[in-house]
Every structure is written in C-alpha cells, then in structure tokens.
C-alpha positions in Angstrom: 97.7 127.7 120.5 98.2 125.5 123.6 101.1 123.6 125.1 100.9 119.9 125.9 103.2 117.9 128.2 104.2 114.3 127.8 106.1 113.3 130.9 107.4 110.3 132.7 107.3 112.1 136.1 104.3 113.0 138.1 106.1 115.9 139.7 106.8 117.5 136.3 103.2 116.9 135.3 101.9 118.5 138.5 104.1 121.6 138.1 103.0 122.1 134.5 99.3 121.6 135.5 99.8 124.4 138.1 101.0 126.6 135.2 97.9 125.7 133.1 99.5 123.2 130.8 97.6 120.0 130.1 99.5 116.7 129.7 99.9 113.0 130.4 102.2 110.8 132.3 103.5 107.7 130.4 106.3 105.2 130.8 106.3 102.7 128.0 107.3 103.4 124.4 103.9 102.5 123.0 102.3 104.9 125.5 104.7 107.6 124.4 103.9 107.2 120.8 100.2 107.1 121.5 100.3 110.3 123.5 102.5 112.0 120.8 100.1 110.9 118.0 97.1 112.2 119.9 98.8 115.6 120.5 99.8 115.8 116.8 96.1 115.2 115.8 95.0 118.1 118.1 95.2 121.2 115.9 95.1 123.5 118.9 98.4 122.2 120.3 101.3 124.4 119.1 104.0 123.2 121.4 104.6 119.7 122.7 106.8 119.5 125.8 108.4 116.1 126.3 110.8 115.1 129.1 114.3 114.3 127.9 114.1 110.7 129.2 111.1 110.0 127.0 112.6 111.8 124.1 115.6 109.6 124.3 113.4 106.6 123.9 111.9 107.8 120.5 114.5 110.0 118.9 113.7 109.0 115.3 110.0 109.9 115.7 110.9 113.3 117.3 113.4 114.1 114.6 110.8 113.1 111.9 108.3 115.5 113.4 110.9 118.3 113.7 111.9 117.9 110.0 108.5 117.3 108.4 105.8 119.2 110.4 105.4 122.9 110.5 103.6 122.6 113.9 103.8 121.7 116.6 107.1 122.6 118.0 108.6 119.8 120.1 110.7 120.9 123.1 112.6 118.4 125.2 112.7 119.5 128.8 114.6 118.2 131.8 112.6 116.7 134.7 113.2 117.2 138.4 116.3 115.0 138.3 118.1 117.4 136.0 119.3 117.3 132.4 121.1 114.7 130.5 122.5 117.2 128.1 126.1 118.3 127.6 126.9 121.9 128.4 127.1 122.8 124.7 124.0 120.9 123.5 122.2 124.0 122.3 125.1 125.1 120.2 125.5 121.6 118.8 121.8 121.5 117.9 122.1 124.8 116.0 125.2 123.6 114.2 123.5 120.3 113.1 120.2 122.0 112.2 121.4 124.9 110.1 125.2 124.5 109.8 125.9 127.7 111.6 128.7 127.9 114.2 128.0 130.5 116.8 
C-alpha cells in the first residue's frame, strides 16, 4: 500500500517527494475534494496525508471517510508553519473516537 499527500504547501510536497511519497498541491475546496476523491478511487493508496489547513476546510468529508471507509487511513499533518492543534488534541481525539480517557 502507498501513501498519498494532499498539500497546500510546495515545501511539504517537496519533502514528501524526497521520501518517495506522491502527492498534489491544491488550494481551493473543489481541488481538495477532487484530489481526495481521486485518492479514494486508487486501491493502492492505504494512507492519505493531508495538511491540517486543508483538513480544516473539509472536516465533514474527512470525518465521513474516517467513519465509513475501512481504507485508506487519513492523517492530518502539520506543514512547515507548524500545527494548529492544541497540546491535548490526540487525547481528545481518542476520547471522542472510542470514549476512553487515558
């Protein structure tokens, strides 16, 4: 299975390309949805990496995929400008997803 990057930043895309990860740079919501749908259609893609900024533009679509698709796994990553997450965001995500407090 392959990884695929959907980024809004050319530097993030370049870094991932150096690591052997294919991807695309997009900026508009319709471009994001098009790239995401294309990645979902590709059966060889097991993990979709999407920058946090783009993920925040389409949260409903990402949540729908996380809840209703077995694969691919969608991972929101920070870009070179850092993360927009709160320090306890992973714990909050676990609590919301499975109701377990760690």
